[in-house]
C-alpha positions as CSV (number, residue, x, y, z in Angstrom):
1,X,10.7,6.9,47.3
2,X,10.8,9.1,44.2
3,X,12.0,7.5,41.0
4,X,12.9,9.5,37.9
5,X,12.1,8.0,34.5
6,X,15.0,7.8,32.0
7,X,13.3,8.4,28.6
8,X,16.6,8.4,26.7
9,X,16.6,4.6,26.3
10,X,12.9,4.3,25.3
11,X,13.3,7.3,22.9
12,X,16.3,5.5,21.2
13,X,14.3,2.3,21.0
14,X,11.4,4.2,19.4
15,X,13.8,5.8,16.9
16,X,15.3,2.4,16.1
17,X,11.9,0.7,15.6
18,X,10.7,3.6,13.3
19,X,14.0,3.3,11.4
20,X,13.4,-0.4,10.8
21,X,9.9,0.3,9.5
22,X,11.3,2.9,7.1
23,X,14.1,0.5,6.0
24,X,11.7,-2.4,5.3
25,X,9.5,-0.1,3.2
26,X,12.5,1.2,1.3
27,X,14.0,-2.3,0.7
28,X,10.7,-3.7,-0.5
29,X,10.4,-0.8,-3.0
30,X,14.0,-1.6,-4.1
31,X,12.9,-5.2,-4.9
32,X,14.2,-6.9,-1.8
33,X,12.1,-9.7,-0.3
34,X,12.0,-9.6,3.5
35,X,12.6,-13.0,5.0
36,X,13.0,-12.1,8.7
37,X,13.1,-9.2,11.0
38,X,15.0,-9.1,14.2
39,X,16.6,-12.5,13.8
40,X,18.0,-13.5,17.2
41,X,20.5,-16.2,18.1
42,X,23.2,-16.8,20.7
43,X,25.5,-14.2,19.2
44,X,23.0,-11.3,19.0
45,X,20.4,-9.9,16.6
46,X,20.3,-8.8,12.9
47,X,17.7,-6.2,12.1
48,X,16.6,-7.6,8.7
49,X,17.4,-10.7,6.6
50,X,16.3,-10.3,3.0
51,X,16.7,-11.7,-0.5
52,X,17.9,-9.5,-3.3
53,X,17.7,-11.6,-6.4
54,X,20.0,-14.6,-5.7
55,X,21.6,-13.0,-2.6
56,X,20.8,-13.4,1.0
57,X,21.3,-9.9,2.5
58,X,21.9,-9.2,6.2
59,X,20.8,-5.6,6.8
60,X,21.9,-3.4,9.7
61,X,19.6,-0.4,10.1
62,X,21.1,2.7,11.7
63,X,18.9,5.6,12.5
64,X,19.8,9.1,13.8
65,X,17.6,12.0,14.9
66,X,20.6,14.4,14.9
67,X,24.0,14.7,13.4
68,X,25.6,14.9,16.9
69,X,27.2,11.5,16.5
70,X,27.9,11.7,12.7
71,X,26.4,9.8,9.9
72,X,24.5,6.7,11.0
73,X,26.4,4.3,8.9
74,X,29.7,5.2,10.6
75,X,28.5,3.5,13.7
76,X,28.9,0.1,12.1
77,X,32.5,-0.4,13.2
78,X,34.7,-3.5,13.2
79,X,33.3,-5.0,16.4
80,X,29.7,-4.6,15.1
81,X,30.8,-6.1,11.7
82,X,32.3,-9.1,13.5
83,X,29.1,-9.6,15.5
84,X,26.9,-9.4,12.5
85,X,29.2,-11.8,10.6
86,X,28.9,-14.4,13.4
87,X,25.1,-14.0,13.4
88,X,24.9,-14.3,9.6
89,X,27.0,-17.5,9.6
90,X,24.7,-19.0,12.3
91,X,21.6,-18.0,10.2
92,X,23.1,-19.6,7.0
93,X,23.9,-22.8,8.9
94,X,20.5,-22.9,10.7
95,X,18.5,-22.4,7.5
96,X,20.8,-24.6,5.3
97,X,21.6,-21.8,2.9
98,X,25.2,-22.7,2.2
99,X,24.7,-22.6,-1.6
100,X,23.5,-18.9,-1.5
101,X,25.7,-15.8,-2.0
102,X,25.5,-13.5,1.0
103,X,26.3,-9.9,1.6
104,X,26.0,-7.2,4.2
105,X,24.1,-4.0,3.6
106,X,23.5,-1.0,5.8
107,X,20.5,1.2,5.6
108,X,21.3,4.6,7.1
109,X,18.4,6.8,8.1
110,X,18.5,10.4,9.1
111,X,15.2,11.5,10.7
112,X,14.8,15.1,9.9
113,X,12.5,17.8,11.4
114,X,8.9,17.9,10.0
115,X,8.8,14.1,10.0
116,X,11.0,13.7,6.9
117,X,13.6,11.0,6.5
118,X,16.7,10.7,4.4
119,X,17.4,7.1,3.5
120,X,20.7,5.8,2.1
121,X,21.2,2.1,1.2
122,X,24.9,1.0,1.3
123,X,25.1,-2.3,-0.5
124,X,28.2,-4.5,0.3
125,X,28.9,-2.2,3.2
126,X,31.5,-4.5,4.6
127,X,33.0,-8.0,4.1
128,X,32.7,-11.0,6.3
129,X,34.7,-10.1,9.5
130,X,35.8,-12.8,11.8
């Protein structure tokens, strides 16, 4: 029995993991304090939970190797916003952070040829969506 290996999924995962590393470095340089990476609960996963001054920030990282599917941040549509919102509310409840202000940021990363990256931080990318 001959099995072919589908490398599309693993390549996407590698791109995503590399994107998260780039995002963490970028956020730390911008003064964010990383609290958690890949926070998981019943509703799904948030890439990064951080503190930016007095704010709890839920960060979605979007990485692209090509412009074939448009700008990375455009892939955070309403359904994704609702999912992230549910996860963030769960996090706030679980960690007893009700008194904190929270917001949603997106870090969009374009991985360019020659190993270069273009990073864009979109603060307050969307409002709580339920």
